[in-house]
KOLBA-102329 format. One record per residue (C-alpha): residue in one letter; residue number from 0; x, y, z negated. Coordinates in pm, 1 decimal. Example, Ala and Ser with C-alpha at 12.3 -4.5 7.8 and 13.67 -1.06 7.14 Angstrom:
<recs>
[rec "A",0,[1230.0,-450.0,-780.0]]
[rec "S",1,[1367.0,-106.0,-714.0]]
</recs>
This chain:
<recs>
[rec "M",0,[-2620.9,-548.9,1025.0]]
[rec "T",1,[-2390.9,-396.6,1265.5]]
[rec "A",2,[-2156.1,-710.1,1445.2]]
[rec "S",3,[-1834.9,-792.3,1306.4]]
[rec "S",4,[-1681.1,-764.1,1638.2]]
[rec "K",5,[-1705.5,-358.2,1589.1]]
[rec "L",6,[-1488.7,-393.6,1274.4]]
[rec "T",7,[-1163.0,-318.7,1473.3]]
[rec "G",8,[-813.7,-281.0,1279.4]]
[rec "R",9,[-817.0,79.7,1328.7]]
[rec "K",10,[-1152.9,102.2,1190.0]]
[rec "K",11,[-1091.4,-148.5,873.2]]
[rec "L",12,[-767.4,124.8,807.0]]
[rec "G",13,[-995.9,403.2,808.4]]
[rec "Y",14,[-1236.3,302.2,614.8]]
[rec "C",15,[-988.2,153.4,337.6]]
[rec "L",16,[-834.6,510.1,340.1]]
[rec "G",17,[-1158.1,589.2,155.7]]
[rec "I",18,[-1053.2,380.7,-163.2]]
[rec "F",19,[-784.9,728.3,-210.7]]
[rec "T",20,[-1086.0,959.2,-256.7]]
[rec "E",21,[-1200.4,732.2,-571.6]]
[rec "S",22,[-943.1,576.1,-695.9]]
[rec "L",23,[-728.9,896.3,-732.2]]
[rec "C",24,[-945.3,1034.4,-962.9]]
[rec "Y",25,[-1078.6,761.0,-1117.1]]
[rec "N",26,[-679.2,643.5,-1220.0]]
[rec "M",27,[-591.5,1008.7,-1351.0]]
[rec "F",28,[-881.4,1019.1,-1545.6]]
[rec "Y",29,[-879.2,653.4,-1720.4]]
[rec "T",30,[-521.8,705.1,-1756.5]]
[rec "Y",31,[-491.8,1046.8,-1874.0]]
[rec "Y",32,[-817.7,1228.3,-1999.5]]
[rec "L",33,[-761.6,1059.4,-2372.1]]
[rec "T",34,[-425.9,1221.5,-2410.9]]
[rec "F",35,[-548.0,1562.4,-2228.1]]
[rec "L",36,[-838.1,1611.7,-2472.1]]
[rec "N",37,[-638.9,1486.8,-2774.8]]
[rec "E",38,[-306.3,1654.4,-2715.3]]
[rec "I",39,[-401.8,1996.4,-2467.4]]
[rec "V",40,[-743.3,2113.8,-2558.4]]
[rec "G",41,[-673.9,1973.8,-2942.7]]
[rec "I",42,[-987.2,1753.2,-2999.6]]
[rec "K",43,[-929.3,1421.7,-3230.2]]
[rec "P",44,[-898.9,1093.0,-3094.3]]
[rec "S",45,[-1199.6,991.6,-3211.0]]
[rec "Y",46,[-1423.4,1259.9,-3105.9]]
[rec "S",47,[-1193.2,1232.7,-2749.7]]
[rec "S",48,[-1310.5,911.3,-2672.2]]
[rec "I",49,[-1675.0,959.7,-2770.9]]
[rec "I",50,[-1694.4,1202.1,-2501.7]]
[rec "I",51,[-1547.1,1007.0,-2231.2]]
[rec "F",52,[-1780.8,748.4,-2336.1]]
[rec "I",53,[-2078.4,939.0,-2310.2]]
[rec "S",54,[-1986.0,1080.0,-1984.5]]
[rec "I",55,[-1920.4,749.1,-1802.1]]
[rec "A",56,[-2207.8,561.1,-1980.6]]
[rec "W",57,[-2402.4,839.8,-1820.7]]
[rec "D",58,[-2276.5,780.9,-1483.2]]
[rec "A",59,[-2372.5,436.0,-1554.8]]
[rec "I",60,[-2709.2,566.4,-1604.3]]
[rec "T",61,[-2697.0,736.4,-1281.5]]
[rec "D",62,[-2575.2,395.3,-1066.6]]
[rec "P",63,[-2842.1,232.9,-1063.7]]
[rec "I",64,[-3054.3,516.2,-966.9]]
[rec "I",65,[-2823.9,631.9,-650.1]]
[rec "G",66,[-2787.6,283.0,-547.9]]
[rec "N",67,[-3127.9,198.7,-527.7]]
[rec "Y",68,[-3217.7,507.6,-321.2]]
[rec "T",69,[-2944.7,459.2,-93.3]]
[rec "D",70,[-3059.7,113.0,3.9]]
[rec "K",71,[-3370.8,260.0,122.1]]
[rec "P",72,[-3482.2,258.3,481.6]]
[rec "G",73,[-3392.0,615.8,617.2]]
[rec "V",74,[-3116.2,674.9,411.0]]
[rec "D",75,[-2770.9,714.4,544.9]]
[rec "K",76,[-2502.5,574.3,312.4]]
[rec "N",77,[-2206.3,770.1,521.3]]
[rec "R",78,[-2417.1,1097.4,464.5]]
[rec "I",79,[-2445.1,1042.4,114.8]]
[rec "M",80,[-2076.5,1000.2,54.5]]
[rec "K",81,[-1989.0,1334.9,281.6]]
[rec "I",82,[-2233.0,1534.9,65.1]]
[rec "S",83,[-2025.2,1419.4,-249.6]]
[rec "I",84,[-1669.8,1466.5,-118.3]]
[rec "I",85,[-1612.7,1821.7,-189.5]]
[rec "P",86,[-1844.6,1868.6,-516.5]]
[rec "L",87,[-1642.9,1580.2,-658.1]]
[rec "A",88,[-1321.3,1745.7,-564.6]]
[rec "I",89,[-1402.2,2092.1,-723.1]]
[rec "T",90,[-1534.0,1939.8,-1075.5]]
[rec "F",91,[-1252.4,1673.4,-1100.0]]
[rec "V",92,[-1015.8,2032.7,-1147.0]]
[rec "V",93,[-1230.8,2217.5,-1353.1]]
[rec "A",94,[-1215.6,1912.0,-1575.0]]
[rec "W",95,[-836.5,1922.2,-1614.5]]
[rec "T",96,[-819.1,2309.8,-1689.5]]
[rec "S",97,[-769.0,2405.2,-2044.6]]
[rec "I",98,[-1047.9,2657.8,-2088.3]]
[rec "G",99,[-1191.9,2501.6,-2430.6]]
[rec "A",100,[-822.8,2479.4,-2578.1]]
[rec "G",101,[-863.3,2806.0,-2748.8]]
[rec "F",102,[-1226.7,2742.4,-2903.2]]
[rec "N",103,[-1197.0,2681.3,-3291.7]]
[rec "S",104,[-1478.1,2474.3,-3290.3]]
[rec "Q",105,[-1463.3,2124.2,-3231.2]]
[rec "T",106,[-1829.7,2066.3,-3147.0]]
[rec "A",107,[-1781.8,2352.8,-2895.4]]
[rec "K",108,[-1530.3,2182.8,-2731.8]]
[rec "I",109,[-1675.3,1856.5,-2761.9]]
[rec "L",110,[-2009.5,1992.5,-2581.9]]
[rec "L",111,[-1801.9,2170.4,-2273.0]]
[rec "Y",112,[-1615.7,1863.9,-2169.2]]
[rec "T",113,[-1869.8,1639.7,-2192.6]]
[rec "L",114,[-2095.7,1836.0,-1998.3]]
[rec "I",115,[-1805.7,1900.6,-1721.4]]
[rec "S",116,[-1709.0,1531.6,-1699.1]]
[rec "M",117,[-2083.8,1411.6,-1672.2]]
[rec "C",118,[-2086.3,1645.6,-1377.6]]
[rec "I",119,[-1791.9,1470.8,-1217.4]]
[rec "W",120,[-1916.8,1107.0,-1242.8]]
[rec "I",121,[-2238.1,1200.1,-1072.0]]
[rec "F",122,[-2069.8,1287.5,-758.4]]
[rec "Y",123,[-1794.6,1025.1,-797.8]]
[rec "T",124,[-2127.5,772.2,-812.8]]
[rec "M",125,[-2284.2,964.8,-491.8]]
[rec "Y",126,[-1926.2,833.5,-323.5]]
[rec "S",127,[-1833.9,513.5,-459.5]]
[rec "I",128,[-2129.2,323.5,-459.5]]
[rec "P",129,[-2203.7,339.5,-115.5]]
[rec "Y",130,[-1844.5,309.7,-18.5]]
[rec "Y",131,[-1810.6,-9.3,-164.3]]
[rec "A",132,[-2194.8,-124.3,-66.2]]
[rec "I",133,[-2131.1,-74.1,309.6]]
[rec "V",134,[-1896.4,-374.6,327.9]]
[rec "A",135,[-2204.3,-586.8,260.4]]
[rec "E",136,[-2389.8,-456.0,548.0]]
[rec "I",137,[-2123.0,-450.6,789.6]]
[rec "T",138,[-2000.4,-834.4,763.2]]
[rec "E",139,[-2154.3,-1119.0,606.3]]
[rec "D",140,[-1798.0,-1327.4,653.9]]
[rec "Y",141,[-1679.0,-1477.6,328.1]]
[rec "D",142,[-1310.5,-1453.4,432.5]]
[rec "E",143,[-1370.2,-1090.9,625.3]]
[rec "R",144,[-1510.3,-981.9,321.3]]
[rec "T",145,[-1187.5,-1076.1,82.3]]
[rec "A",146,[-964.4,-912.2,400.1]]
[rec "I",147,[-1106.7,-582.1,393.6]]
[rec "R",148,[-1079.5,-538.1,-26.1]]
[rec "S",149,[-737.7,-722.2,8.5]]
[rec "L",150,[-638.7,-443.0,247.9]]
[rec "S",151,[-827.8,-173.3,37.9]]
[rec "S",152,[-668.9,-321.8,-303.9]]
[rec "L",153,[-318.2,-270.1,-142.4]]
[rec "L",154,[-405.7,87.1,-56.9]]
[rec "N",155,[-520.5,94.6,-428.1]]
[rec "A",156,[-212.2,25.9,-578.2]]
[rec "V",157,[-87.4,334.1,-391.0]]
[rec "C",158,[-389.9,551.9,-522.8]]
[rec "V",159,[-282.2,392.9,-877.7]]
[rec "G",160,[72.2,488.6,-816.0]]
[rec "L",161,[-12.8,861.3,-703.4]]
[rec "G",162,[-283.3,869.7,-965.1]]
[rec "N",163,[-48.1,825.5,-1283.7]]
[rec "I",164,[285.2,927.3,-1110.2]]
[rec "L",165,[196.8,1303.0,-1052.2]]
[rec "P",166,[30.6,1357.6,-1394.1]]
[rec "A",167,[328.5,1255.8,-1544.7]]
[rec "L",168,[509.6,1558.8,-1367.7]]
[rec "V",169,[271.1,1754.1,-1602.8]]
[rec "P",170,[602.7,1898.0,-1811.6]]
[rec "T",171,[793.4,1972.0,-1501.4]]
[rec "V",172,[465.1,2182.1,-1381.0]]
[rec "A",173,[432.7,2296.2,-1713.1]]
[rec "V",174,[837.0,2463.2,-1698.5]]
[rec "L",175,[730.0,2585.9,-1341.6]]
[rec "L",176,[428.9,2752.4,-1445.9]]
[rec "G",177,[562.6,2913.1,-1747.4]]
[rec "K",178,[456.8,2929.7,-2126.8]]
[rec "R",179,[153.1,3148.0,-2073.3]]
[rec "Y",180,[-2.7,2914.0,-1783.0]]
[rec "Q",181,[153.9,2601.8,-1875.7]]
[rec "S",182,[-186.1,2443.0,-2060.4]]
[rec "N",183,[-354.4,2423.9,-1701.1]]
[rec "S",184,[-52.1,2183.0,-1548.5]]
[rec "Y",185,[-302.9,1922.1,-1540.5]]
[rec "A",186,[-533.3,2163.5,-1338.6]]
[rec "V",187,[-246.1,2165.7,-1073.6]]
[rec "I",188,[-177.7,1791.0,-1053.8]]
[rec "A",189,[-581.8,1748.3,-1001.7]]
[rec "A",190,[-598.0,2010.0,-728.0]]
[rec "L",191,[-340.1,1799.0,-530.6]]
[rec "I",192,[-507.0,1497.1,-567.4]]
[rec "S",193,[-830.6,1615.0,-492.5]]
[rec "V",194,[-710.6,1780.1,-163.6]]
[rec "L",195,[-589.2,1439.2,-84.9]]
[rec "A",196,[-906.9,1278.1,-186.9]]
[rec "V",197,[-1089.1,1513.9,45.1]]
[rec "I",198,[-883.4,1486.8,367.6]]
[rec "L",199,[-909.6,1112.3,339.7]]
[rec "G",200,[-1245.7,1054.8,215.3]]
[rec "F",201,[-1345.8,1234.7,538.9]]
[rec "V",202,[-1096.0,983.7,744.5]]
[rec "C",203,[-1309.9,708.0,583.1]]
[rec "C",204,[-1672.0,850.5,675.9]]
[rec "K",205,[-1557.4,933.0,1057.3]]
[rec "S",206,[-1421.2,564.4,1063.7]]
[rec "L",207,[-1748.5,448.0,984.7]]
[rec "N",208,[-1936.0,576.7,1307.4]]
[rec "G",209,[-2021.4,298.9,1563.2]]
[rec "V",210,[-1933.0,42.2,1300.1]]
[rec "Y",211,[-2219.9,127.1,1002.1]]
[rec "V",212,[-2572.7,148.1,1134.0]]
[rec "P",213,[-2815.6,301.3,829.4]]
[rec "K",214,[-3125.1,118.2,769.1]]
[rec "A",215,[-3409.8,250.4,996.7]]
[rec "L",216,[-3724.2,337.2,864.3]]
[rec "G",217,[-4025.5,132.5,961.8]]
[rec "E",218,[-4360.6,255.5,1122.9]]
[rec "G",219,[-4551.6,327.3,790.6]]
[rec "D",220,[-4266.2,362.2,558.3]]
[rec "A",221,[-4292.7,604.1,287.6]]
[rec "K",222,[-3991.1,876.4,284.7]]
[rec "P",223,[-3730.2,780.7,88.9]]
[rec "R",224,[-3681.2,897.3,-279.0]]
[rec "L",225,[-3546.6,870.1,-595.4]]
[rec "S",226,[-3758.6,608.2,-821.5]]
[rec "V",227,[-3649.4,490.2,-1120.1]]
[rec "I",228,[-3925.8,258.5,-1137.0]]
[rec "S",229,[-3834.6,104.7,-783.5]]
[rec "T",230,[-3492.7,84.4,-959.2]]
[rec "F",231,[-3611.3,-146.6,-1211.4]]
[rec "K",232,[-3780.7,-369.1,-1025.8]]
[rec "S",233,[-3500.1,-393.3,-777.9]]
[rec "F",234,[-3248.9,-494.7,-1069.4]]
[rec "G",235,[-3514.9,-731.3,-1235.4]]
[rec "S",236,[-3502.1,-910.0,-886.5]]
[rec "I",237,[-3084.4,-904.4,-917.0]]
[rec "L",238,[-3091.6,-983.9,-1277.8]]
[rec "R",239,[-3302.1,-1314.1,-1233.0]]
[rec "L",240,[-3040.7,-1449.8,-1017.5]]
[rec "K",241,[-2846.4,-1735.3,-1220.6]]
[rec "P",242,[-2485.4,-1640.5,-1102.9]]
[rec "T",243,[-2560.3,-1255.7,-1185.0]]
[rec "K",244,[-2532.6,-1257.2,-1605.3]]
[rec "W",245,[-2175.9,-1441.2,-1597.8]]
[rec "F",246,[-2079.4,-1194.4,-1333.2]]
[rec "L",247,[-2176.8,-893.5,-1504.6]]
[rec "M",248,[-1985.3,-998.1,-1831.2]]
[rec "F",249,[-1688.2,-1087.1,-1647.1]]
[rec "V",250,[-1699.1,-743.5,-1525.9]]
[rec "F",251,[-1780.3,-598.9,-1855.7]]
[rec "F",252,[-1515.9,-723.5,-2055.9]]
[rec "Y",253,[-1227.7,-698.3,-1789.5]]
[rec "L",254,[-1304.6,-334.8,-1743.5]]
[rec "A",255,[-1302.2,-294.4,-2150.8]]
[rec "M",256,[-958.8,-469.3,-2134.3]]
[rec "S",257,[-793.3,-292.3,-1869.2]]
[rec "S",258,[-911.1,51.2,-1982.6]]
[rec "M",259,[-820.2,23.0,-2319.3]]
[rec "I",260,[-455.7,-40.1,-2211.9]]
[rec "Q",261,[-440.2,223.4,-1935.2]]
[rec "S",262,[-574.1,469.1,-2161.9]]
[rec "N",263,[-302.7,396.7,-2446.6]]
[rec "L",264,[-36.8,440.9,-2171.8]]
[rec "T",265,[146.6,721.3,-2285.4]]
[rec "Y",266,[146.9,623.7,-2631.6]]
[rec "M",267,[263.3,292.7,-2543.2]]
[rec "V",268,[520.5,482.8,-2362.2]]
[rec "I",269,[687.7,703.9,-2631.4]]
[rec "D",270,[591.2,539.8,-2969.8]]
[rec "C",271,[596.6,147.4,-2920.8]]
[rec "I",272,[871.6,119.3,-2628.3]]
[rec "G",273,[1041.9,429.2,-2766.4]]
[rec "M",274,[1134.1,576.8,-2428.4]]
[rec "E",275,[1155.6,933.2,-2340.9]]
[rec "Y",276,[805.5,1051.8,-2166.2]]
[rec "D",277,[948.2,1154.4,-1808.7]]
[rec "T",278,[1178.6,846.7,-1774.3]]
[rec "G",279,[929.2,570.5,-1933.4]]
[rec "I",280,[615.1,672.1,-1761.0]]
[rec "A",281,[785.0,684.2,-1407.8]]
[rec "I",282,[918.4,304.9,-1492.4]]
[rec "V",283,[572.2,182.5,-1624.5]]
[rec "I",284,[411.2,351.2,-1319.9]]
[rec "V",285,[621.4,197.4,-1064.6]]
[rec "S",286,[641.6,-156.2,-1206.2]]
[rec "L",287,[238.3,-147.4,-1195.4]]
[rec "V",288,[200.3,-27.7,-835.0]]
[rec "I",289,[501.3,-273.5,-728.9]]
[rec "S",290,[330.2,-569.4,-958.7]]
[rec "M",291,[-35.2,-495.7,-782.8]]
[rec "A",292,[95.2,-462.5,-411.9]]
[rec "V",293,[272.4,-786.5,-460.8]]
[rec "T",294,[0.5,-972.7,-635.6]]
[rec "V",295,[-297.0,-867.4,-390.8]]
[rec "P",296,[-162.1,-1087.7,-84.4]]
[rec "I",297,[-69.9,-1401.0,-321.5]]
[rec "V",298,[-474.3,-1354.0,-439.7]]
[rec "E",299,[-596.3,-1312.2,-111.8]]
[rec "K",300,[-368.3,-1624.4,15.0]]
[rec "L",301,[-499.7,-1839.2,-269.7]]
[rec "A",302,[-871.2,-1715.6,-260.7]]
[rec "K",303,[-913.0,-1838.8,103.1]]
[rec "K",304,[-743.5,-2162.6,22.4]]
[rec "T",305,[-952.3,-2218.3,-221.9]]
[rec "D",306,[-1223.8,-1930.4,-334.5]]
[rec "R",307,[-1235.8,-1616.5,-564.5]]
[rec "R",308,[-1336.7,-1756.9,-889.8]]
[rec "T",309,[-1066.3,-2014.9,-863.7]]
[rec "A",310,[-818.3,-1733.4,-804.2]]
[rec "C",311,[-927.5,-1521.7,-1047.2]]
[rec "L",312,[-944.9,-1781.3,-1306.8]]
[rec "V",313,[-535.9,-1883.7,-1229.1]]
[rec "F",314,[-409.8,-1529.9,-1233.7]]
[rec "L",315,[-593.7,-1381.3,-1529.0]]
[rec "S",316,[-546.2,-1682.7,-1751.6]]
[rec "G",317,[-161.9,-1651.6,-1684.4]]
[rec "V",318,[-215.8,-1251.5,-1781.8]]
[rec "V",319,[-351.8,-1370.2,-2110.1]]
[rec "V",320,[-60.7,-1581.1,-2217.0]]
[rec "L",321,[166.2,-1298.8,-2088.0]]
[rec "E",322,[26.5,-1053.2,-2327.1]]
[rec "V",323,[52.2,-1260.4,-2589.9]]
[rec "L",324,[413.4,-1347.6,-2561.5]]
[rec "T",325,[460.4,-981.6,-2525.7]]
[rec "K",326,[291.8,-901.2,-2850.3]]
[rec "I",327,[545.4,-1190.7,-3010.1]]
[rec "L",328,[832.4,-1029.0,-2860.8]]
[rec "G",329,[722.0,-689.2,-2929.4]]
[rec "L",330,[717.7,-385.2,-2737.4]]
[rec "D",331,[1044.2,-261.8,-2821.7]]
[rec "F",332,[1184.3,-527.3,-2726.2]]
[rec "T",333,[1536.8,-507.0,-2560.3]]
[rec "V",334,[1763.8,-660.1,-2306.3]]
[rec "G",335,[2084.4,-562.8,-2406.6]]
[rec "S",336,[2043.5,-165.6,-2415.7]]
[rec "F",337,[1731.4,-188.5,-2155.7]]
[rec "K",338,[1408.0,-139.8,-2284.5]]
[rec "I",339,[1267.0,-431.8,-2093.0]]
[rec "M",340,[895.1,-375.7,-2188.6]]
[rec "C",341,[874.5,-86.8,-1987.6]]
[rec "V",342,[867.8,-305.0,-1679.0]]
[rec "V",343,[751.9,-624.5,-1839.5]]
[rec "S",344,[408.6,-452.8,-1958.9]]
[rec "P",345,[309.3,-287.1,-1671.7]]
[rec "I",346,[397.4,-572.1,-1459.7]]
[rec "I",347,[161.6,-805.2,-1627.2]]
[rec "L",348,[-136.8,-541.4,-1599.2]]
[rec "G",349,[-71.0,-479.9,-1237.0]]
[rec "I",350,[-147.8,-849.4,-1186.2]]
[rec "A",351,[-433.0,-822.1,-1383.4]]
[rec "N",352,[-562.6,-541.8,-1203.8]]
[rec "G",353,[-444.0,-688.3,-856.5]]
[rec "T",354,[-634.1,-988.6,-888.7]]
[rec "F",355,[-942.1,-819.1,-1024.1]]
[rec "W",356,[-982.5,-556.0,-780.8]]
[rec "T",357,[-911.1,-761.2,-493.0]]
[rec "L",358,[-1178.2,-981.3,-569.1]]
[rec "F",359,[-1431.2,-860.2,-775.8]]
[rec "Y",360,[-1626.4,-675.2,-506.1]]
[rec "S",361,[-1645.3,-941.4,-280.2]]
[rec "M",362,[-1773.8,-1164.3,-521.9]]
[rec "G",363,[-2056.0,-895.6,-571.7]]
[rec "Y",364,[-2117.3,-901.9,-206.5]]
[rec "D",365,[-2226.0,-1265.7,-210.9]]
[rec "L",366,[-2507.1,-1184.6,-452.6]]
[rec "V",367,[-2648.1,-968.4,-154.8]]
[rec "E",368,[-2730.7,-1263.7,44.5]]
[rec "L",369,[-2859.2,-1497.1,-291.3]]
[rec "D",370,[-3093.5,-1232.2,-342.4]]
[rec "E",371,[-3182.8,-1205.7,11.7]]
[rec "F",372,[-3282.8,-1552.5,20.1]]
[rec "K",373,[-3496.4,-1514.1,-290.8]]
[rec "T",374,[-3680.8,-1208.4,-218.3]]
[rec "G",375,[-3658.2,-1134.1,180.1]]
[rec "E",376,[-3457.8,-775.0,92.6]]
[rec "R",377,[-3128.8,-681.5,163.9]]
[rec "K",378,[-2978.9,-443.0,-147.4]]
[rec "E",379,[-2636.6,-401.8,-90.0]]
[rec "S",380,[-2589.8,-44.3,-282.3]]
[rec "T",381,[-2826.7,-176.4,-547.3]]
[rec "I",382,[-2624.2,-496.5,-599.0]]
[rec "T",383,[-2301.1,-279.9,-570.1]]
[rec "A",384,[-2472.3,-27.6,-859.7]]
[rec "L",385,[-2544.5,-297.3,-1105.7]]
[rec "P",386,[-2153.6,-414.3,-1147.3]]
[rec "Q",387,[-2056.9,-59.4,-1107.0]]
[rec "L",388,[-2319.8,13.2,-1418.9]]
[rec "I",389,[-2141.7,-268.4,-1642.3]]
[rec "Q",390,[-1850.9,-195.2,-1493.8]]
[rec "K",391,[-1866.7,199.8,-1656.6]]
[rec "F",392,[-1997.1,66.2,-1962.9]]
[rec "G",393,[-1706.2,-174.9,-2017.3]]
[rec "S",394,[-1456.7,88.0,-1901.7]]
[rec "A",395,[-1608.6,336.0,-2136.5]]
[rec "F",396,[-1590.6,92.2,-2423.2]]
[rec "G",397,[-1243.5,10.8,-2388.8]]
[rec "I",398,[-1164.8,404.8,-2403.2]]
[rec "L",399,[-1371.1,412.0,-2680.7]]
[rec "M",400,[-1234.3,131.5,-2876.0]]
[rec "A",401,[-859.5,273.1,-2795.5]]
[rec "G",402,[-972.8,642.6,-2993.3]]
[rec "Q",403,[-1153.4,470.1,-3252.5]]
[rec "L",404,[-844.8,237.2,-3320.4]]
[rec "L",405,[-611.1,534.7,-3285.7]]
[rec "S",406,[-783.4,713.8,-3572.2]]
[rec "F",407,[-858.7,394.8,-3737.7]]
[rec "Y",408,[-428.7,308.4,-3758.0]]
[rec "G",409,[-426.2,686.2,-3877.8]]
[rec "Y",410,[-302.7,829.3,-3573.2]]
[rec "D",411,[-434.4,1246.9,-3556.7]]
[rec "S",412,[-310.3,1513.3,-3327.0]]
[rec "S",413,[-629.8,1785.6,-3385.3]]
[rec "T",414,[-378.1,1972.0,-3624.2]]
[rec "D",415,[-114.3,2024.5,-3367.7]]
[rec "V",416,[-96.7,2330.5,-3161.1]]
[rec "A",417,[-307.4,2273.1,-2824.5]]
[rec "G",418,[-180.3,2387.8,-2493.9]]
[rec "K",419,[166.6,2266.0,-2515.3]]
[rec "E",420,[282.5,1949.9,-2354.5]]
[rec "S",421,[569.2,1910.3,-2525.3]]
[rec "L",422,[430.3,1778.9,-2826.5]]
[rec "F",423,[409.4,1408.6,-2668.1]]
[rec "T",424,[633.8,1358.6,-2970.6]]
[rec "K",425,[734.4,1005.5,-3140.1]]
[rec "V",426,[500.5,861.1,-3411.4]]
[rec "T",427,[745.2,761.7,-3686.5]]
[rec "D",428,[456.2,573.8,-3915.1]]
[rec "P",429,[513.3,204.9,-3856.7]]
[rec "Q",430,[115.1,137.5,-3906.6]]
[rec "I",431,[44.8,355.3,-3633.0]]
[rec "I",432,[298.8,231.4,-3380.8]]
[rec "N",433,[184.3,-164.1,-3484.0]]
[rec "G",434,[-161.5,-0.9,-3388.3]]
[rec "M",435,[-107.4,146.9,-3074.1]]
[rec "E",436,[114.3,-164.1,-2976.8]]
[rec "N",437,[-206.8,-405.2,-3025.3]]
[rec "I",438,[-393.3,-177.7,-2841.6]]
[rec "S",439,[-167.3,-239.7,-2541.5]]
[rec "T",440,[-148.9,-665.5,-2618.4]]
[rec "I",441,[-321.3,-866.3,-2839.6]]
[rec "I",442,[-629.9,-692.4,-2862.2]]
[rec "P",443,[-720.2,-676.3,-2471.8]]
[rec "A",444,[-592.8,-1041.6,-2427.6]]
[rec "V",445,[-858.4,-1125.3,-2692.1]]
[rec "I",446,[-1115.2,-913.1,-2462.4]]
[rec "L",447,[-988.2,-1093.3,-2135.6]]
[rec "V",448,[-997.6,-1447.9,-2305.2]]
[rec "L",449,[-1396.4,-1333.9,-2334.5]]
[rec "S",450,[-1412.3,-1234.1,-1947.3]]
[rec "I",451,[-1223.5,-1562.1,-1799.5]]
[rec "T",452,[-1498.4,-1757.5,-2008.8]]
[rec "A",453,[-1798.6,-1570.3,-1826.8]]
[rec "L",454,[-1617.0,-1601.7,-1483.5]]
[rec "F",455,[-1570.8,-1994.4,-1544.5]]
[rec "L",456,[-1915.0,-2026.4,-1616.7]]
[rec "F",457,[-2010.7,-1811.3,-1283.8]]
[rec "P",458,[-2141.2,-2045.9,-1041.0]]
[rec "L",459,[-2101.9,-1878.9,-688.0]]
[rec "T",460,[-1815.3,-2062.4,-520.4]]
[rec "R",461,[-1753.4,-2060.4,-168.4]]
[rec "K",462,[-1898.2,-2382.2,-151.9]]
[rec "R",463,[-2219.9,-2288.3,-246.5]]
[rec "F",464,[-2199.0,-1936.9,-57.1]]
[rec "D",465,[-2102.7,-2184.4,276.9]]
[rec "A",466,[-2423.3,-2410.6,186.3]]
[rec "L",467,[-2669.6,-2088.8,89.9]]
[rec "M",468,[-2542.5,-1915.0,433.6]]
[rec "V",469,[-2643.4,-2221.1,626.7]]
[rec "Q",470,[-3038.1,-2247.3,497.7]]
[rec "L",471,[-3040.0,-1839.5,466.5]]
[rec "E",472,[-2990.8,-1872.1,863.8]]
[rec "K",473,[-3271.7,-2073.3,880.9]]
[rec "K",474,[-3514.5,-1889.7,701.6]]
[rec "R",475,[-3423.0,-1549.5,854.4]]
[rec "K",476,[-3568.7,-1774.5,1191.4]]
[rec "G",477,[-3876.0,-1899.7,1032.9]]
[rec "E",478,[-3695.6,-2251.7,1060.1]]
[rec "E",479,[-3766.8,-2464.8,775.6]]
[rec "Y",480,[-3498.6,-2474.9,517.5]]
[rec "T",481,[-3416.9,-2640.0,121.7]]
[rec "T",482,[-3176.0,-2546.0,-148.9]]
[rec "E",483,[-2944.3,-2837.1,-109.5]]
[rec "G",484,[-2578.4,-2749.4,-184.2]]
[rec "F",485,[-2670.7,-2448.4,-433.7]]
[rec "E",486,[-2900.4,-2551.6,-638.3]]
[rec "K",487,[-2719.5,-2444.2,-923.3]]
[rec "L",488,[-2751.6,-2082.3,-748.1]]
[rec "V",489,[-3127.8,-2091.7,-760.6]]
</recs>
C-alpha cells in the first residue's frame, strides 16, 4: 500500500485525466453505435442491439479473468494499462468504418461488426479494470476515495460532452468528405477521439509513477498467469459477502436504465422532441454535461456529510419522480415556442449520471477491506471487475431492450439506403413516437426503482465502514478483534 501522502494534487489530476481514455470511447459507443449500425450499416434494429449485447456480454466475461490476473503479485497494473491504449484506439476507429455497409447479407454484417466490437471491449477491459482498481490500492481513506472519484466525475462530464457532441458533427463531416466517403464520417470522429484518448491515457500512466507500487512476488510464488479456476475462487469469496448481492443489483439496474436512455438520444431528439438533429443533439449534450458537472460537487458534499448510500438514494429517488413527470408532460411539451424537454430531459439524466459515477466505484472499493477482513487477501481488481461485469451486462441489457422495443413499436430502418447520414428523418407514426418516448422516460423510471430498492438494502454505510477499519487494523497487527459495529456486513 503506497502512502496517501504521495497523492499530490498534480498526481491526482494526472490519474483522473485517464478517465478520458475509457469514457470517450464508452460514451460514443453507447450513445451512437446502435444508430450507426441501424442507419449507416443498414442492420435491422433488433439485430443491431443483439450485436451490441453479444460484444458487451463478451467483455463482461473477460472482466473477471483480467481483474483476477491483475490482482496477482508480480503483475503491474500500470503496465497493463499502457499495453492496451494503442490497440484500443485502433480497433475503436475500425468499428466505426462503413466497410460492411455494402454487404447484402444481414448475417455477414452482423458477424463482422460483432467481431470488431468484441475486440474493442477486450482492450477496453485491459485498460479500465486496472485504472479503476488502482485507487483502492493507493488510499484507504473513505473521503479521499470519494474526492478522487469526484474529480474524475467532473472530468467525465467533459468526456460525456466530447463523446456525444463530436459524433453529433457527423452530418457536417459528411459534407466535407463528399458523397463518396460520407459513410465514414463516424470513423473520422472516432479517430479524433482516439488520438485524445491515447495522449491522456499515457499522461495517466505516467502520473502513477511513484504513487502506485505493484504487489511484489513472494518467495516461492508462482509466475502470474490467467486462470479461470482462480477467477471463480476469487469471485466466490466476494459473492459471499453480504453487501455484494445488493450492490450488484443496484449497478445492473442503474446501467440498464441509463444505457437505454443514452442509446435512444438520437430518436428522442428527432422524433419525440421534434427538433432538427444538429441543433437538438447539441442542446441535449450541453445540458447533460452541465447538469453532471453541477451535480458532482453537490453529491460529493452530501456524501461527506452523510455517506455515499444516502446521497445516492436522495438524488436517484428525485430522478424517478422527474422521469415520471416528463412522461406525463410529454417530450414534445413546449414553453411558448421553445421545446423545453431538449433541456429538461438531459438534465435529469445528467443528475442521475453525476450521482452514480461519483459514488459507484468508491462504494465498490469499500468491499476490498471487507473481503480482506474475511479472507486476509486484497483483491482490488477482482472487486472492481465484478461490478464492471454486472455493469456491462446491465448496459448491454438496456441497449438490447431499446433495440427490441424499437422493433416492437414498429420502427425499421433496414430498408433505407445505408451510408447517408441525411436518413436521420423524422418518424410520423404516433405509435412509434410514443414508444420512443417510453424508452426515454417511463420504462427507465421503472428500472431505476429496482436499482434504488437494491441500494436501500445495501448495508455498507460510512458508520459500518469506519467500524470495520478499526477492527481490520487490529487484525493486521495480530491483535484481538471483533465484528462490533458492522455485524450486518459479515
